[in-house]
N, C-alpha and C positions, 0 to 999 in steps of 0.2 A: 504494500500500500504506500509506503514511503517513496518507492521508486516511481509509482504512478503519479503521486502528488507532485514530486519534484519535476517530473516531465511535463506537468501541466503549466508550470510557470518558469522553467529553466530558460525558455527561449526569450523571455521578456527583455533581459539585458542585452540579448544578441540582436535586437531590432536595428539599432544604428549600424552595426557592422554588416548585418544581413542586407540592409537597405543599400549600403554602398556596393555590395558585391552582386546582388541579384536584381536590384532596382525594382522592387515591387511597388505597386500603387498603394494608396491608403486602404482601399478595399481589400486588396490581397494581403496586406499586413493584418487586417482584422480576421480574414479567413485563416491565415497561418496560425493566428492565436487561438481561434475558437473552434475550428473544424474538428480538432482532436476531441474536445468535450462534446461537440454536437454528435459525433459518431457514437461516443459512449452512451449519451442520453438516449439515442434512438434504438440501441441494441440491448440495453441492460435488462429490460423486461424479458426478452427472449433468452438471453444467455443465463439469467438467473434461474429460469425454469429448466433450461437444459442442464445446468449444474446439479439441480435437485434430481434429475432423471439419470444422468450419465455418471455422476460422482463428482463431488466438488474438488477433490484433490486432482483427479484426472483432468478436469477442465482447467483448473488453475495452472497446472504444469504445461499443458498444451498452449494455453493462451500466453504464458510467459515466454515460451520458445518463439512464438510468432512475434511477440513484442520486441524481442531482441533482433530478429531479422528485419523488422520494419525500422528499427532504430538505425541500423547500418545503412539502409536505403536513404533515410532522411539526412544522415550525416554527409552524404556525397551528392545531394540533389544539385543539379547544374542550373536550375532556374526556379522561379517562384511557383510555377505551376506544378513542377515535380515535387517541390517541398510540400505544397498543399496536399497532393496525392499521398505522399508518405505519411503526413500527419493524420490523414484519414485512415490509413492502414493501421497506424499506431492506435487510433481510437477503437477500431474494430477489434484489435487484439486485446486492448485494455478492457473492453467490455466483457470479455470472458474471465478476466481476473477479479474485478471488483466484487461482484456478488459472491464469488467463491471465498474470498478472504473473510468477509463478515459472516457468512453462513457457517464456515468452519468454526469460527469463534462461538457462534450461537450453539453449535452442537457440542463443542468441547467443554463449555461451562454452563451446565444446567442450573447451578446455583445463582440466584439473582444478584447477590452482592459481588461474587466473583466475576460474573458477566459484566456488571457495570464497570468494574475496574479494568477488565480486559478491553471493553469498548472504549474506555477513556484513553488507554494506550493506543488503540487503533485510531481514534480521533486525533490524538496528538501527532501520530505519524502522518495523518491526512492533512490537517491544518498546518502543522509544523513543516511538512514537506513542501506545501505550496509556498510558504514563506522562505524555506531553505533553498528553493529552486534558484532564485536570483543570486544567492551567495555562491552556490555551486557553479552557476553559469558565469558569474563574475570571475571566480578563480580560474576557470578554464579559459575564459576569453583573455585573461591577462597574458596567457602563454600560447594559446592555440587559436585556430580559426573557428568560426561560429558553429561548424558542423560537429565540433568536439562535444557540444552540449547533448548531442544525441548518441555519439559513439561511446560515451561513458557508460551507457546502459548495458552494453554488450557483456563486459566482464561481470557485472552485477547479476545479470540474467544467468550466466553460466554457473556462478556459485549457487544461486538459488535453485536451479534445476537439480543440482546434486543434493543439497541439504533438504530441500522440500520433499524430494523423493524418499529420503530416509526418515525424516522427522514427522511429517504431517500424517494424520489419520485420514482414512477414506470414509466418507459418509454419503448417503443418498436417500431419497424418498423411497421407501419399500413399495409403495403403491402410487406411482406417479400419475396414472391415468394416461389418456391419449394426448399426445402433443398436437396442438392445433396450429398448423402452418399459416392459416388465414389470419388468425389472431396475431401471430408474430408479425406478419406483413402489415396489418392494420396499425399495430402499435408504432412501427417506424413511420408509417404514412401520417400518423397523427402528430408525432413530435417534430420531425425534420421540417416539413413545410411551415409549421407555425414559427419556428425559430428563424427560418429564412425570411418569412414575411416581416417579422420584427426588424431584422437586420436591414432588409431592403428598404422598408418604409422610413427608417431613421436615416439611412445613408443617402437615399435617392428621392425620398418623398413617397407619399401614398399614391400608387398608380395601379393600373390593371394587373400588373405582375404580382405586386404584394397582396392585392385583394384576392386574386385567384389562389395564391399559395395559402393565405389564411383560410379561405373557404374550404380548400382541400383538407387542411389540417383539422379544422373544427368538425367537418363532416366525418372524417375518418375517426376522430376521437369519439363522437357520439355513437357511431356504428360499433366501435370497439367496446364501449361500455355496455351497449345493449347486448352484444354477443357474449360478453363475459358473464352477464347475469343469467343467460340461458344455458351456459355450459356446465356440465357436472364437475369438470376439472378446469377451471379458468386459468389463464396466465396470471391474472391479477384478481384477487378477491375484492371487487370494487365496493362490496358492502362494508368493508372496513372503513371507507371514507365517510360513512354515515355516523361513525363515532367521532364526536367533536375533538376528543383528546388526540386520536390518531391523526386526523386532518390537521389539527393545530401543530402537532409535532412535525409533520411533513412540511408544512408551510414555513415553520421556523427554521428548519434545516435548509430549505431552499433559499430563504432570504439571507441567512448567515453566509452561505457560500457566494451568493450573488454579490454581496457587499465586498467580501474579501478578494475574490478573483478580479472583480472589476477595478477595484482600487489598486491592487498590485500591478495590473496591466499598465495603467497610465502613470502610476507613481514611479515605476522603474525607469520609464522614459524621462520623466521629469528630473530625476536625480542626475541622469547623464547629460541630457540635452539642455537643461536649464541651469542646474547647479554645476555642471561641468565635471562631475565625478567620473573616475575610471570605473569599469565594470565591477572590479573587486570591492572598491570602496562603496559603491552603490549597494552591493549585496550585503556588506557589513552593516550599513544603515538599516536595512530591512531585517537583520538578524533578530532584533527584539520580538518580532512577531512569532518566530519559532520558539524562543525561550518562554514567552508568555503562554503559548498554547501547550507546551509541556507542563508548565505550572498548573494548568487546569486539571491534570491528572491528580494532583495533590489536594486541590480545593473542592472538587466537585462533590465528594462525599459529604464534606462539612456543609456546603451550601444546601444540599438536598435535605440533610438532617435538620437544618435550621429553618429553611424556607419552604420545603416541599418542591416537588418536581417542576410544576408549572411556574411558580414564582422564581425558581432558580434559573429556568430557561429565559424568562423575561429579564431577570437581572443581568444575565450574560449578554443578551441582545442590547440592553440599555448601555452596558459598559462598552460594547463594540461601537455603538453610535457615538458615545463620548469620544472614543478614539478617532472616529472619522471626522468629527468636528475639530479635534485637536490637530489633525493632519492639515486641514484647511488653514487653521490659525497659525500653525508653526511655520508655514511657508515664509512668513515675514521675519522669522528669527534669523540672525546672522549665522549661527552655528548649526550644523546638521545634527548635532546631538539632540536638539529639541525635536527634530523630525523623527529621530529614532525613538525618543521617549514617547512620542504620540502614538507609536505603533504598539506599545505595551498593552494598554486597555483594549485595543482592537484584537490582538491575538488571544488574550485571556478570555474575553467575552465570546469570541467565536469558538474557542476550545470548549468552554462550558456548555454553550448552546448545542454544539454538534454532538457531544457525548450523550447528553440527556435525550435529545430528540431521536438519535439513532437507536439508543437503548429502548426507547418507548416503542419504536416501530418494529424492531425485530423481536421484541418480547410479546408482541400482540398476536403471534401465530405459533402453532406447534413447531417443534424443532424440525420435523420432516419438510415443512414448507419454508424453511429459513432462507433458501435461495431466492424464492419469489418475493418474500418480504424485504430481503436485502436489496433486491432490485428496485423496489418502490423507493426506499430511502436513498439509494444511490442514483436513481433517475432524477430525483429532486436535487441531489448533490450536483450532478453533472449538468442538468438543465439550468440550475442556478448559476453555475460557473459560466456556461455558454452565454446565457442571457446577460450575466453581469458584464462580460467582455463586450457583447454586442450592444447592449443598451448604454452602459456607462461609457464604454469606449467611443460609441457613436455620439453620445452627448458631448464628450470632450471635443470631438472633431467639429461638431456643429457650433459650440460656444467659441472654440478657437477661431473658426472662420469669421464668426460674427464680431469677435473682439479685435480682429486684425486691423491695424491702421497703417497701411502701406503708402509710400510716396507715389505720386501720380506718374512719375517717370519710370517706375518699375513695370515693365511690360513683357509680353512674350512668354517663352518657356520658364524664365526665372520667376515671374509672378505666379504662373500656374503651379510651379513647384512649391512656392511658399504657401499658397492657398491650399495645397493638397494636404500637407502635414508638416509638423515641426521637423521630423526626421529628414524629409525631402528638402526643407528649407536650409538645414545645416549643410547639406551636401551641395546645394545649388548656389548659395550666395555666401560662401565662406568669407569673401573679402569685403562684404558690406556690413559693417558693424551696426549701423542704424537699422537696417532691415532685420537683421538677426535679433536685435534687442526687441523690436516690435513683435516678432514672432514668439520669442520667449515670454514676453509679457502677456501675450494673448493666451499662450498655453497655460501659464500659471493661473490666469483668471479662470480658464476652463477647468483646471484641476480643482480649484477651490469650490467653484460652483457645483461640480459633480460630486465632490466629497460630502458637501452639505446635503445634497439631494439624496445620496445613499444613506446618510445618517437619518434623514426623515423617514425613509422607507423602513429602516431597521427599527425605529421607534414604534411605527405602526405594527410591525411584526411582534414586537415585545408585548404590546397591548393585547394582541390576539392570543399570544401564548399564555398571558396572565389569566385570561378569561375562559380559555378552552381546555388547557391541559390541567388536570387535577393536581392539587398541591398537598395531598395526603402525605404526612411525614413518616418516613421509615428510616431509621438510623442506618446511614451508610449505603442505602439502596434506593433505587427508583421504583416507582409503581408502574405496573403495566397498564396500558390504556384500556384493554378489554376488561380487566378486573375492575377498574374504576367505573 
């Protein structure tokens, strides 16, 4: 899980060097960033169910091997189109890994207290890995080319294939029922067009293309839900969403990742392109997010014992929103230490919220359906990450362009490059200090606006968690949503 999480964000610091080498457009940069998570979100429901049927260990090892092969392909991509395709393959391989990791934990730890602690460690690897990605990327980029951020996966995969084969137990659903291929296709048809519609509408405006994609996604989603209600063995038990606690936990998980992934995507660019930090230094500034998410492992039990599950989730989200506001405010500080400190409440809040919401979701079903339940949680996780990059990243682009104040004599390709993105501006007008300063000021304004907007969304999610997820107190453990 740590490897997957790092791979979700390790590329962020490579955007400037990647832009100089492959010359992608701003739209291609967004696709390079979120097609990985988009593929994961579209396939998790299917792969989670397959893991229950075929064996979680078997699916995990096969998916990890494919992940290593796709990493090697991405490392040597000769152009932006090939890199997008390789990231897509990474997402497909990753989709077989994520449900297996969490469902294996669900089956290894039947005791509620032990499972909560195990999921806290899993969540720390997930949230911490996302924040650790820029540091790993920065360290590699100090000495190697941008493709090294993918190539580093290969030796890790090789070690895991050996140790995983020896150490992990095998488990599966003894009575899986019939696998429904039509439902699997419908789940992808529901998720992928909806995310595409959002991306296209924000990047290019609402037009026939975005409206058609949204219509296809919504229609497929409605048909998917109707089909699941009729099947004896559905891919997803949609009746679980009638439980307010379950739905609240899924929503809180979605928003937590939405905020973290979106902010890390543009914050990494800000540190390099506006603050002028080298990749490694930028990664070090983001390190407190990882440290704070690991700290969540120690405090989550205390919070649940004192506040109860629902209120602890809400407290975590409120703490995360405070961190987002501090990120916007700390931009005016002269020393980057204040920026690093602003990330502490963000990482801690996300870590707490993720642990408790994931625990609530996987504890809501019997152990033999753990893969399918894990898929629900991780679909929210990956969809939140994809939409966080798409929505918040696109918002940064829109505000950046609106805030640009360029001289009238800047025309032609140079003006187009500056208006496209800050990364393109840095490469196109290196010798024009005034134009670069205007572009950096516009990007900073966009970063502050988007951080505050993400904070507002996180506060709303905290309120929903407070009123929907039960807060019955159990010392050191969480309550399962179905029991409540």
